[in-house]
BASEDO-461369 format. One line per field, with one value per residue (C-alpha): residue number from 1; residue in three letters; x, y, z. Coordinates in nm, 3 decimals, always signed. Example, Ala and Ser with C-alpha at 12.3 -4.5 7.8 and 13.67 -1.06 7.14 Angstrom:
2
num	[1:2]
residu	[Ala:Ser]
px	[+1.230:+1.367]
py	[-0.450:-0.106]
pz	[+0.780:+0.714]
//
This chain:
305
num	[1:2:3:4:5:6:7:8:9:10:11:12:13:14:15:16:17:18:19:20:21:22:23:24:25:26:27:28:29:30:31:32:33:34:35:36:37:38:39:40:41:42:43:44:45:46:47:48:49:50:51:52:53:54:55:56:57:58:59:60:61:62:63:64:65:66:67:68:69:70:71:72:73:74:75:76:77:78:79:80:81:82:83:84:85:86:87:88:89:90:91:92:93:94:95:96:97:98:99:100:101:102:103:104:105:106:107:108:109:110:111:112:113:114:115:116:117:118:119:120:121:122:123:124:125:126:127:128:129:130:131:132:133:134:135:136:137:138:139:140:141:142:143:144:145:146:147:148:149:150:151:152:153:154:155:156:157:158:159:160:161:162:163:164:165:166:167:168:169:170:171:172:173:174:175:176:177:178:179:180:181:182:183:184:185:186:187:188:189:190:191:192:193:194:195:196:197:198:199:200:201:202:203:204:205:206:207:208:209:210:211:212:213:214:215:216:217:218:219:220:221:222:223:224:225:226:227:228:229:230:231:232:233:234:235:236:237:238:239:240:241:242:243:244:245:246:247:248:249:250:251:252:253:254:255:256:257:258:259:260:261:262:263:264:265:266:267:268:269:270:271:272:273:274:275:276:277:278:279:280:281:282:283:284:285:286:287:288:289:290:291:292:293:294:295:296:297:298:299:300:301:302:303:304:305]
residu	[Met:Thr:Leu:Gln:Gln:Leu:Leu:Tyr:Val:Thr:Ala:Ile:Ala:Glu:Ser:Gly:Ser:Ile:Asn:Gly:Ala:Ala:Asn:Leu:Leu:Gln:Val:Ser:Gln:Ser:Cys:Leu:Ser:Ser:Ala:Leu:Ser:Asn:Leu:Glu:Arg:Glu:Val:Lys:Ile:Ile:Val:Phe:Gln:Arg:His:Asn:Arg:Gly:Val:Ser:Leu:Thr:Pro:Asp:Gly:Glu:Glu:Phe:Leu:Gly:Tyr:Ala:Arg:Arg:Ala:Ile:Asp:Glu:Phe:Arg:Val:Met:Glu:Glu:Arg:Tyr:Ser:Ala:Arg:Ala:Arg:Arg:Arg:Arg:Arg:Phe:Ala:Val:Ala:Ala:Gln:Pro:Ser:Ala:Leu:Ala:Ser:Ala:Ala:Phe:Ala:Ser:Val:Ala:Arg:Glu:Phe:Ser:Arg:Arg:Asp:Phe:Glu:Leu:Glu:Phe:Glu:Gln:Thr:Ser:Ile:Asp:Asp:Ala:Leu:Arg:Arg:Val:Glu:Thr:His:Ser:Ser:Glu:Ile:Ala:Ala:Phe:Ala:Leu:Thr:Asn:Ala:Asn:Arg:Ala:Thr:Ala:Thr:Arg:Val:Phe:Tyr:Glu:Arg:Asp:Val:Glu:Phe:Ile:Glu:Leu:Gly:Ala:Ala:Pro:Leu:Cys:Val:Tyr:Phe:Ser:Ala:Lys:His:Pro:Leu:Ala:Glu:Lys:Lys:Lys:Ile:Asp:Ile:Glu:Arg:Leu:Ala:Thr:Tyr:Pro:Arg:Val:Thr:Ile:Lys:Asn:Val:Asp:Asn:Arg:Gly:Ser:Asn:Leu:Arg:Ala:Glu:Phe:Leu:Ala:Glu:Thr:Arg:Ala:Glu:Pro:Phe:Glu:Ile:Gln:Thr:Ser:Asp:Leu:Asp:Ser:Val:Lys:Leu:Ile:Leu:Gln:Gly:Cys:Glu:Ala:Tyr:Ala:Ala:Gly:Phe:Gly:Leu:Ile:Asp:Cys:Arg:Arg:Glu:Gln:Phe:Leu:Ile:Arg:Glu:Ile:Pro:Leu:Val:Gly:Ala:Glu:Glu:Gly:Thr:Phe:Gly:Tyr:Leu:Lys:Lys:Lys:Gly:Val:Ala:Leu:Ser:Glu:Pro:Gly:Ser:Phe:Phe:Ile:Arg:Glu:Leu:Gln:Asn:Phe:Leu:His:Glu:Arg:Leu:Arg:Arg]
px	[+8.328:+8.282:+8.256:+7.899:+7.808:+7.960:+7.756:+7.443:+7.513:+7.559:+7.243:+7.036:+7.177:+7.093:+6.744:+6.653:+6.493:+6.578:+6.283:+6.392:+6.751:+6.623:+6.429:+6.732:+6.968:+6.710:+6.751:+6.495:+6.431:+6.498:+6.836:+6.935:+6.819:+7.011:+7.330:+7.303:+7.249:+7.549:+7.765:+7.656:+7.738:+8.080:+8.182:+8.006:+7.822:+7.466:+7.484:+7.118:+6.843:+6.522:+6.188:+5.843:+5.941:+6.256:+6.607:+6.852:+7.224:+7.353:+7.666:+7.870:+7.693:+7.786:+8.153:+8.127:+7.955:+8.243:+8.496:+8.267:+8.237:+8.614:+8.672:+8.418:+8.574:+8.923:+8.792:+8.628:+8.948:+9.142:+8.874:+8.869:+9.246:+9.328:+9.030:+9.057:+9.432:+9.385:+9.110:+9.268:+9.644:+9.869:+10.244:+10.515:+10.880:+11.205:+11.554:+11.848:+12.223:+12.311:+12.247:+12.114:+11.928:+11.717:+11.660:+11.533:+11.304:+11.156:+11.103:+10.886:+10.690:+10.638:+10.501:+10.263:+10.141:+10.179:+9.824:+9.676:+9.654:+9.993:+10.250:+10.585:+10.927:+11.273:+11.584:+11.940:+12.138:+12.385:+12.314:+12.296:+12.039:+11.838:+11.828:+11.707:+11.430:+11.298:+11.325:+11.120:+10.869:+10.987:+11.055:+10.890:+11.195:+11.570:+11.767:+12.144:+12.424:+12.601:+12.966:+13.177:+13.324:+12.995:+12.780:+12.864:+12.793:+12.479:+12.335:+12.373:+12.229:+11.930:+11.844:+11.869:+11.639:+11.377:+11.430:+11.514:+11.732:+11.597:+11.858:+11.778:+12.103:+12.474:+12.610:+12.956:+13.177:+13.267:+13.465:+13.350:+13.556:+13.505:+13.505:+13.825:+14.005:+14.331:+14.175:+13.834:+13.894:+13.997:+13.770:+13.868:+14.067:+14.317:+14.292:+14.660:+14.596:+14.382:+14.656:+14.761:+14.411:+14.185:+13.866:+13.530:+13.312:+12.973:+12.976:+12.843:+12.602:+12.665:+12.368:+12.374:+12.720:+12.614:+12.901:+12.745:+12.965:+12.931:+13.303:+13.469:+13.835:+13.929:+14.129:+14.353:+14.574:+14.593:+14.382:+14.584:+14.358:+13.991:+13.721:+13.401:+13.066:+12.707:+12.512:+12.535:+12.494:+12.801:+12.994:+12.917:+13.026:+13.352:+13.432:+13.383:+13.601:+13.914:+14.096:+13.916:+13.718:+13.426:+13.341:+13.010:+12.742:+12.530:+12.624:+12.567:+12.361:+12.628:+12.391:+12.249:+12.591:+12.797:+12.955:+13.040:+13.107:+13.232:+13.170:+13.444:+13.444:+13.710:+13.927:+13.936:+13.690:+13.430:+13.067:+12.816:+12.470:+12.203:+11.873:+11.631:+11.550:+11.202:+11.037:+11.022:+10.678:+10.530:+10.392:+10.487:+10.233:+10.121:+10.382:+10.639:+10.587:+10.596:+10.924:+11.088:+10.978:+11.123:+11.443:+11.483:+11.422:+11.686:+11.934:+11.888:+11.910:+12.235:+12.381:+12.302:+12.517]
py	[-23.898:-23.618:-23.240:-23.271:-23.486:-23.226:-22.954:-23.166:-23.204:-22.829:-22.751:-22.998:-22.858:-22.502:-22.593:-22.821:-23.071:-23.285:-23.146:-22.785:-22.863:-23.041:-22.728:-22.508:-22.727:-22.800:-23.176:-23.441:-23.536:-23.901:-23.815:-23.614:-23.885:-24.149:-23.938:-23.879:-24.249:-24.345:-24.091:-24.213:-24.572:-24.463:-24.264:-24.504:-24.239:-24.101:-23.738:-23.646:-23.773:-23.797:-23.699:-23.576:-23.207:-23.263:-23.350:-23.249:-23.304:-23.582:-23.516:-23.701:-23.493:-23.167:-23.264:-23.382:-23.058:-22.852:-23.045:-23.030:-22.651:-22.607:-22.836:-22.643:-22.309:-22.432:-22.556:-22.222:-22.035:-22.260:-22.229:-21.850:-21.821:-22.066:-22.042:-21.662:-21.689:-21.916:-21.697:-21.357:-21.380:-21.462:-21.511:-21.357:-21.434:-21.328:-21.464:-21.256:-21.243:-20.946:-20.642:-20.290:-20.335:-20.627:-20.462:-20.142:-20.334:-20.531:-20.211:-20.092:-20.419:-20.364:-20.014:-20.139:-20.469:-20.464:-20.331:-20.566:-20.889:-21.024:-21.186:-21.058:-21.213:-21.106:-21.314:-21.214:-21.532:-21.721:-21.815:-22.181:-22.117:-21.886:-22.161:-22.412:-22.175:-22.134:-22.506:-22.592:-22.306:-22.133:-21.826:-21.727:-21.540:-21.539:-21.233:-21.239:-21.185:-21.455:-21.424:-21.599:-21.803:-21.959:-21.938:-22.285:-22.455:-22.246:-22.334:-22.706:-22.682:-22.473:-22.731:-23.018:-22.846:-22.728:-22.356:-22.076:-21.765:-21.452:-21.188:-20.824:-20.652:-20.608:-20.529:-20.369:-20.503:-20.237:-20.223:-20.060:-19.874:-19.669:-19.297:-19.279:-19.553:-19.445:-19.538:-19.383:-19.073:-19.266:-19.245:-19.597:-19.876:-20.113:-20.460:-20.457:-20.171:-20.403:-20.657:-20.520:-20.471:-20.732:-20.825:-20.866:-21.147:-21.285:-21.653:-21.887:-22.171:-22.471:-22.701:-23.034:-22.957:-22.707:-22.477:-22.156:-21.920:-21.545:-21.482:-21.205:-21.144:-21.493:-21.552:-21.249:-21.364:-21.585:-21.411:-21.395:-21.141:-21.228:-21.136:-21.340:-21.229:-21.340:-21.032:-20.700:-20.486:-20.652:-20.578:-20.207:-20.202:-20.384:-20.148:-19.852:-20.009:-20.095:-20.051:-20.339:-20.353:-20.550:-20.631:-20.692:-20.593:-20.316:-20.438:-20.112:-19.804:-19.542:-19.253:-19.331:-19.408:-19.139:-19.002:-19.352:-19.581:-19.516:-19.724:-19.724:-19.909:-20.173:-20.130:-20.432:-20.639:-20.853:-20.749:-20.973:-21.051:-20.946:-21.134:-21.355:-21.721:-21.874:-22.212:-22.307:-22.266:-22.089:-21.737:-21.464:-21.341:-20.978:-20.878:-21.091:-20.896:-20.571:-20.671:-20.748:-20.415:-20.231:-20.436:-20.347:-19.979:-19.970:-20.162:-19.929:-19.623:-19.755:-19.817:-19.458:-19.312]
pz	[-21.119:-21.372:-21.364:-21.484:-21.184:-20.951:-21.122:-21.074:-20.701:-20.648:-20.847:-20.641:-20.315:-20.418:-20.543:-20.254:-20.490:-20.788:-20.979:-20.922:-21.028:-21.341:-21.440:-21.369:-21.571:-21.843:-21.817:-21.738:-21.375:-21.452:-21.609:-21.302:-21.059:-21.252:-21.255:-20.880:-20.806:-21.020:-20.835:-20.492:-20.589:-20.718:-20.410:-20.171:-19.972:-19.964:-20.069:-20.032:-19.807:-20.012:-19.855:-19.964:-19.960:-20.171:-20.061:-19.787:-19.755:-19.534:-19.320:-19.584:-19.847:-19.673:-19.686:-20.046:-20.153:-20.012:-20.221:-20.526:-20.508:-20.475:-20.773:-20.983:-20.883:-20.983:-21.315:-21.389:-21.305:-21.546:-21.812:-21.790:-21.799:-22.075:-22.305:-22.297:-22.354:-22.655:-22.791:-22.740:-22.696:-22.989:-22.950:-23.166:-23.095:-23.262:-23.203:-23.319:-23.326:-23.098:-23.314:-23.273:-23.603:-23.481:-23.142:-23.303:-23.538:-23.249:-23.050:-23.339:-23.321:-22.948:-23.007:-23.274:-23.129:-22.749:-22.707:-22.964:-22.761:-22.864:-22.640:-22.767:-22.707:-22.824:-22.753:-22.842:-22.883:-23.101:-23.463:-23.365:-23.094:-23.319:-23.581:-23.322:-23.212:-23.565:-23.636:-23.325:-23.376:-23.056:-23.269:-23.595:-23.720:-23.657:-23.773:-23.829:-24.079:-24.278:-24.380:-24.640:-24.355:-24.246:-24.561:-24.698:-24.365:-24.317:-24.659:-24.589:-24.237:-24.349:-24.614:-24.366:-24.116:-24.364:-24.305:-24.546:-24.522:-24.693:-24.770:-24.690:-24.785:-24.736:-24.392:-24.359:-24.083:-23.827:-23.505:-23.183:-22.926:-22.615:-22.695:-22.484:-22.681:-22.859:-23.197:-23.135:-23.349:-23.661:-23.966:-24.080:-23.919:-24.080:-23.937:-23.840:-23.597:-23.384:-23.314:-22.976:-22.834:-22.671:-22.852:-22.682:-22.815:-22.723:-22.633:-22.896:-22.815:-23.038:-23.097:-23.279:-23.416:-23.683:-23.581:-23.718:-23.522:-23.554:-23.504:-23.704:-23.784:-23.669:-23.984:-23.939:-23.654:-23.352:-23.090:-22.768:-22.599:-22.599:-22.350:-22.368:-22.241:-22.280:-22.395:-22.573:-22.262:-22.113:-22.434:-22.397:-22.034:-22.109:-22.399:-22.168:-21.900:-22.097:-22.430:-22.599:-22.922:-23.060:-23.420:-23.589:-23.838:-23.688:-23.342:-23.149:-23.239:-23.180:-23.246:-22.903:-22.755:-22.933:-22.616:-22.493:-22.791:-23.145:-23.458:-23.722:-24.059:-24.102:-24.413:-24.644:-24.443:-24.613:-24.608:-24.440:-24.573:-24.327:-24.342:-24.158:-24.116:-24.114:-24.160:-24.527:-24.682:-24.377:-24.432:-24.188:-23.937:-23.927:-23.665:-23.850:-24.174:-23.979:-23.812:-24.147:-24.298:-24.001:-24.018:-24.387:-24.313:-24.037:-24.254:-24.553:-24.329:-24.190:-24.535:-24.639:-24.360]
//
C-alpha cells in the first residue's frame, strides 16, 4: 500500500468515477484502474462498486476511505512541518565555558539573527563538553580560555579530534566577590589573601578522559573550602549569600552587577588565552562569523578598561 494509491482512492471517491479522477490527476484511466485493482487485491476488500454511471463506495470502502483520508492528512502535516523547516530554518549553536563575554556576544547574535529564520542555541558548559559538541557538530563554535595548566593537554586533544583552536587575545584572571565582601574594595588582590575564603567553582563534565578542566588557582594551595555549582547564575547567588569568591576570565559582567558583585584583578596570576574552537577545515557560517566579531569586540573592550 502506498501514499499514491491512497490519493487515487480519495480522488475517485470525490469524482464519482475513474474517468473523472483520471482527468483530475492527469493520469491515464487504465493506469488508475490498474492501481485500484492492485490495491483491492492487497487489502482483500472491494473499495468501489463499478456500474454504468461510475463507481460508488462499498461499506468496506467507506471505512477504508476514512483511514486513507486521515493518513493523507497526517502526511501533509509532516510534509509541511519538516520540508518547510529544512527549507527555511537553519540552526546555529554555540557552546561556551561560563563567561559574560560569550553570553554578550551571543546576545548580539540573537538580536541580529532571531528574525532571520535561524534556530539559535547557546549552552554554557565545561570545556570537555564544549569540545564534544563541536566534534559531533552539535555546536558550530565553542568559546573558552586556555591556561598554561591545560594548554599541553588541549593541543594534543584538539589534534586527535580534528578540531582547531583560534586565539582571539589575552584574558587576565580576576576574582569576583559580593559587594559586601571584606575584600570588595581592594584595587588588586594578592593570591595569599584568598586563603581563608571559600571558592565557588562550576562543576566540570569530563568526557572521554580529556581532562580539560577550567579550574583556576588550583596550584596555589590545598583547597579546603570549595563550593561547587552547575551554572553561572548560581555562582552569582552564592557570592551574594556568603563571603566566597570565584575566579575566571571575564566570568561576570560587573558593569551590570556593580552594586552586587565586584571584579578585582589578581596580582601575579597568569593570563589565559581566550579563543574559540571549530571543526578543522570548516568555514564559519554567517552567524558564526558575526559571533566571533562580537566576541573579539567585547574582549578588546574589556582589555582597554
